[in-house]
C-alpha positions in Angstrom: 24.3 -4.0 2.7 21.7 -6.1 0.9 21.0 -5.1 -2.7 17.3 -4.3 -3.3 15.6 -6.6 -5.8 12.8 -5.1 -7.8 10.3 -7.1 -9.9 9.1 -5.1 -13.0 5.9 -6.5 -14.6 5.3 -4.5 -17.8 4.1 -5.8 -21.1 5.3 -2.8 -23.2 8.8 -3.9 -24.3 10.4 -0.5 -24.7 9.1 0.8 -21.3 10.1 -2.4 -19.6 13.7 -2.3 -21.0 13.9 1.4 -20.1 12.9 0.7 -16.5 15.4 -2.1 -16.2 18.2 0.1 -17.5 17.2 3.0 -15.2 16.8 0.9 -12.0 20.0 -1.1 -12.6 21.9 2.2 -13.0 20.5 3.1 -9.5 22.1 0.0 -8.0 18.9 -2.2 -7.8 18.7 -5.8 -9.0 15.9 -6.1 -11.5 13.8 -9.1 -12.6 11.6 -8.1 -15.6 8.6 -9.9 -17.1 6.0 -9.1 -19.7 2.8 -10.7 -18.3 1.0 -11.3 -15.0 1.5 -15.1 -14.9 5.2 -14.7 -15.2 5.2 -12.1 -12.5 3.7 -14.5 -10.1 6.1 -17.2 -11.0 9.1 -14.9 -10.3 7.6 -13.6 -7.1 7.0 -17.1 -5.9 10.7 -17.8 -6.3 11.4 -15.4 -3.4 13.7 -12.5 -2.7 11.6 -9.7 -4.2 11.8 -6.5 -2.2 9.5 -4.3 -4.3 7.0 -4.8 -7.2 6.4 -2.4 -10.1 3.1 -3.7 -11.5 1.5 -2.6 -14.8 -2.3 -2.9 -14.6 -3.1 -3.9 -18.2 -1.1 -7.1 -18.9 -1.8 -10.4 -20.7 -2.4 -13.7 -18.9 -3.2 -11.9 -15.6 -3.9 -8.3 -14.9 -2.0 -6.2 -12.5 -5.0 -6.3 -10.2 -4.9 -10.1 -10.2 -1.2 -10.2 -9.5 -1.6 -7.6 -6.7 -4.4 -9.7 -5.1 -2.4 -12.9 -5.3 0.7 -11.3 -3.8 -1.2 -9.7 -0.9 -2.7 -13.2 -0.1 0.9 -14.3 0.6 2.6 -11.1 1.8 1.0 -8.0 3.4 4.2 -6.1 3.6 6.2 -6.2 0.3 5.8 -2.7 -1.4 3.7 -2.6 -4.6 3.6 0.3 -6.9 1.0 0.2 -9.7 1.8 1.5 -13.2 -1.3 2.5 -15.1 -2.0 4.4 -18.3 -5.5 5.1 -17.0 -6.3 8.4 -15.2 -9.7 7.5 -13.8 -10.0 7.5 -10.1 -11.7 4.2 -9.9 -8.6 2.4 -11.2 -6.5 4.0 -8.5 -9.1 3.2 -5.8 -9.3 -0.5 -6.9 -5.5 -0.8 -6.7 -5.4 0.6 -3.2 -8.3 -1.7 -2.2 -6.2 -4.6 -3.3 -3.3 -3.5 -1.2 -1.0 -1.4 -3.5 1.1 1.1 -1.7 1.2 3.7 -4.4 0.5 4.3 -8.1 2.1 6.2 -11.0 0.1 7.2 -14.0 1.7 6.9 -17.4 3.4 8.7 -18.9 5.6 9.4 -15.9 9.1 10.9 -15.4 11.8 8.6 -14.4 12.9 11.1 -11.7 9.4 10.8 -10.2 9.4 7.0 -10.3 12.8 6.8 -8.7 11.7 9.1 -5.9 8.5 7.1 -5.3 10.5 3.8 -5.2 12.9 5.3 -2.7 10.1 6.7 -0.6 8.1 3.5 -0.5 11.2 1.5 0.5 11.9 3.9 3.3 8.3 3.8 4.6 8.2 0.0 4.5 11.3 -0.6 6.6 10.5 -2.3 9.9 10.2 0.0 12.9 12.8 -0.3 15.6 11.7 -2.8 18.3 11.6 0.0 20.9 8.6 1.6 19.1 6.5 -1.6 18.9 4.5 -1.1 22.1 1.0 -2.0 20.9 -0.4 -5.5 21.6 -0.8 -8.1 18.9 -4.5 -8.5 19.6 -6.8 -5.6 20.2 -10.2 -4.0 19.6 -10.5 -1.2 17.0 -14.0 0.1 16.2 -16.4 -2.9 15.9 -13.6 -5.3 15.0 -10.9 -7.4 16.7 -7.5 -6.9 15.0 -4.7 -9.5 14.9 -1.5 -7.6 14.0 0.6 -10.8 13.5 -1.7 -12.2 10.8 -2.9 -8.9 9.3 -6.4 -10.1 9.9 -9.5 -8.8 11.6 -12.9 -10.0 12.6 -16.1 -8.0 13.2 -19.4 -9.5 14.5 -20.5 -10.2 10.9 -17.4 -10.9 8.9 -13.7 -11.6 8.8 -11.3 -9.6 6.6 -7.6 -9.1 5.8 -5.6 -5.9 6.3 -3.0 -4.3 4.1 0.3 -3.1 5.7 -0.9 0.5 5.1 -4.2 -0.1 6.8 -2.5 -1.6 9.8 -0.2 1.4 10.1 -3.2 3.7 9.9 -4.8 1.8 12.8 -1.6 1.9 14.9 -1.3 5.6 14.2 -4.8 6.3 15.4 -4.4 4.1 18.5 -1.2 6.1 19.4 -3.2 9.3 19.2 -6.7 8.5 20.7 -9.1 11.4 20.7 -6.7 13.7 18.9 -7.6 15.5 15.7 -5.0 14.6 13.1 -4.8 16.7 10.0 -4.6 14.9 6.6 -1.0 16.2 6.2 -0.1 14.9 9.7 -1.5 11.5 8.8 0.3 11.4 5.5 3.6 12.2 7.3 3.0 9.6 10.0 1.8 6.8 7.8 3.3 7.5 4.3 6.3 9.5 5.3 7.3 13.1 4.9 8.7 12.5 1.4 5.4 11.1 0.1 4.6 12.6 -3.3 0.9 11.8 -3.5 -2.2 13.8 -2.5 -4.5 13.7 0.5 -7.0 11.9 -1.7 -5.0 8.7 -1.3 -5.5 9.0 2.5 -9.2 9.5 2.1 -9.5 6.4 -0.1 -7.6 4.3 2.5 -9.8 5.6 5.3 -12.9 4.8 3.3 -11.7 1.2 2.7 -10.7 0.8 6.4 -14.1 2.0 7.6 -15.8 -0.7 5.5 -13.9 -3.3 7.5 -14.0 -2.0 11.0 -17.2 0.0 11.3 -20.7 -1.4 11.9 -22.0 1.2 9.5 -19.3 2.8 7.3 -21.7 5.6 6.3 -22.1 6.6 9.9 -18.6 5.8 11.4 -18.1 5.7 15.1 -14.4 4.9 15.4 -12.7 7.0 12.7 -14.5 10.3 12.7 -14.1 13.0 10.0 -13.3 16.5 11.2 -14.4 18.5 8.3 -11.8 20.8 6.8 -9.1 19.3 9.0 -8.7 15.6 9.0 -9.7 12.6 11.2 -10.1 11.7 14.9 -10.1 8.2 16.4 -12.8 7.7 19.0 -11.8 4.7 21.2 
């Protein structure tokens, strides 16, 4: 079985060394750096299976690193580490393609659980479950699954792996009302430790891409007090 390799980008020395010790004791291979530019150099060398990314770093911020990685790879799991608790920081990380975030200070048990959960969620689905076409319409946009790209009448855009999984989930349940918890289980996995607010933030970002008017959505409809419904 392949050993999972994790890139840790954290400028606080004690925390970085503690993360290395903890993750290596769990059987992961760890490459650790203290700034964003070094993180991109290590990532460019290949072989990284998951990225732990501090937001506030010298050279390049975690946001910059996340953006650059997502330009190259829509699938590698990224977990943001942030000392900030403001919602806007979390929203921005999700907009740039992060899969999850952990707010400092965090417990190592929680971090280990989140890493394991993200790795499970990001495993490729069995071939038998891949029945949707590579090119299809969704809302006002045309989606290309292979390139993780989309195009609406007025713009082109990229999609994160989580956004594409949301789209696929809605397309497999047309017209059905899916509760927030159901969507979290289907898209993030039953062991996801976050809140439904993460789902709402992803839906809001997806609407900006695939709806003619995100403020009056026609494809992804809100069912108040329950969840969402896809209107083909």
